[in-house]
Every structure is written in C-alpha cells, then in structure tokens.
N, C-alpha and C positions, 0 to 999 in steps of 0.2 A: 482435506480432512473435513469430515462432516460433523456438524454440530448436533449434539444430542438434544432431543426435544423432551420436554416434561410431559407427564401424562396429560392427556386432553388436548395436545397440540399447541401448547403455549410455551414460548421461550421462557426459561426460568428467570432471567434477569431483565426482561422487558416489561414486566408487569408494574403498572404505576402503584406507588405506595398510597395507602389510604391512612388518613390521620384518625386515630380513635378518639371519640368524644369521651370526656370524663363521665363516669356514672353518677347520676343525680344523688344516690344514697351516699356515695363516697364523699361528694362535696358537702352534703348536709352533715355527715359525721365529722368532717374536718372543721366546719364552722362551729358546730356544737362543742367540740373539744377545745377550740381556741377560746370560746366564750367562758367555758368552765375554768380554764386556766387563768383568765383575766379576773374572774370573780374571786378565785381562791387567793390570788396575789393581794387583793385589797382587804382581805379579812385580817383582823388583829391577830397577832401571834399569841400563842399560848404560853410562850416563855417570856416572863416579865423582863428579864435583862436583855434578851434579844430584841424585843420591841423598843426598849429604850435606846439601844445602840442604833437600831435602824432609824429611829426618830431623830437622834442627834445628827446622823449623817444627812438625813433629808433636810434638817434645819440649816445645816451649813450651806446646802445648795439653795435653800429658800432665801437666806440672807445675802447670798451672792447675787441672786436674781432680783431681789427686792432690798436694796441697800437701806439701812435705817434712817438715813437723812444726813444732811451736811453737818459735819462736826461730830456726829455719833460714830462709834466704832464697836464692832462685836469683839470683845476681848477674849471670851472663851465660851465654849459649849461643852458642858460636862454632865455626867449622869450622877445623881445623888438621890438616895432615899425615894424611890418610886417616882422620880421626876427628872426632867431634863432642865438644867439650869442654863439660861442664856444670859451671860454677863455683858452689859453694855457700858462703854465709857461715855460720859456726858460731853457735850461741847464745852469749850472753855467758859467758865463763869456760870454755867447752868446749874451747878450743884447748890448755888446760893438762892435758887428760886424757892417758892413756898412748897410745902409737902403736897398740896393738891395739884399744883402744876407739874411737879415731878411725877406723881402717880398717873396723871392724865397722859403725860408724854410716854410713860412706860406702857400704858394700855394700848397706845397706838403701835407699839413695837411687837405686840403678840401676833403670831402667824394667823392668817385667816382660817376659818373653820374648814374650808374645803381643801386645805393644803394636805399633801400626802403624809406629812409627819403625824397628823392626827389619826390617820387610818390604821397605823400599826400600834397605837397605844391602847392599852386596856382602859376600861372606865375608871379604874382606881389610880391611873397614872396621870401625870400633869406636865405641863410646860410652864416653868416659872421664869419670868423675865425680871432681871435684877439690874439696878443702876448702881454703878461703882463710882466712888469719889476718885480723884487723881491718885490718892495714896493706896487705893485698892479696897477700901472699906465699903461695905454695902450700905447705901443710903436708903433705898426703897426696893421693895419686891412686889410683884404682881403675879397672882395665879391666873393663867390664861383660861384654864378650865372653868374657874369660878365666873369669869366674864362671859363665857358661853352660856352658862346656866342662868344668867341674869345677875343684876346687882345684889350684893349681900346687904340685907336690911338689918339695922341694929335691932336686937331684941327678938329676932325670929330664928 
C-alpha cells in the first residue's frame, strides 16, 4: 500500500516541529498587568470596616512571626471604633512597673511602619496597643499611628 504524500513532496508526519517564540508585546503586556495588580493590592481599601478586618488578620500574622517577647502574650486582636486594638498580657510582676516603663514597653510592641497591616488602613484609622493587668483591666494604651507621626508634645 502506498503512502500518500502531502503537497510539495513532504511526508506529513516527518516534518520537525518548530517551537514558537513568545511575542515581545505579549510578554510586555503580561508584565504590565501583573505590576498593576500588585500595585492595586497595596492600596488602602475604601471600605473602612474591610480595611480594619484585613489589618487585624495581618496583625495576627505579624505577631506570630514577631513574638512580643518572653513573658508577653497577645491576648486578643479586635476591631473597635476606627482602630484595631491589640491587647497584650504583661510578664509576671511587670504591671507594678512605673507608667513610663510600661508605656515604653508598649511602644516597642507596635508593628513596624512597613508592615502590611498599615497598607490597608485609611489615614483616619489606627492600631492601638494596650497592656492588660492579670484581671483583664487596661493599664496603659498607646496609639501606634501617633508614634509614626512623632511624639506628641504637651501644649501643641
């Protein structure tokens, strides 16, 4: 039985396959699209409650990756009044320290400015770090956004 030849005298299945190169404009469009998507993800949300919910989720990840220190514990992360409240339990005996020492220790527990939790908050929203006594009462609280803007001077 004779094999049928393709037009031009070439066997149809003996032709080597050539790999097509991606088109430069297609690659450029893909890179631009991915860049735009990454940029849009970092913008603050327009929904105030949604931004606070996202920030509280990111803060739980932050404090898992950056533990507050020996003896300290994150008791809760909650959304309250245009802020995310992060409640810390003090190490044993720490609540008897002076007010200045307690506030300095709470300042050190604020998330860094480059953390992803800040990127989803509006300018009117805050992260508040609070220190709780063993019975659950708030001993001291620090506004982390106020620390970013510099120290608050009395009389200004």
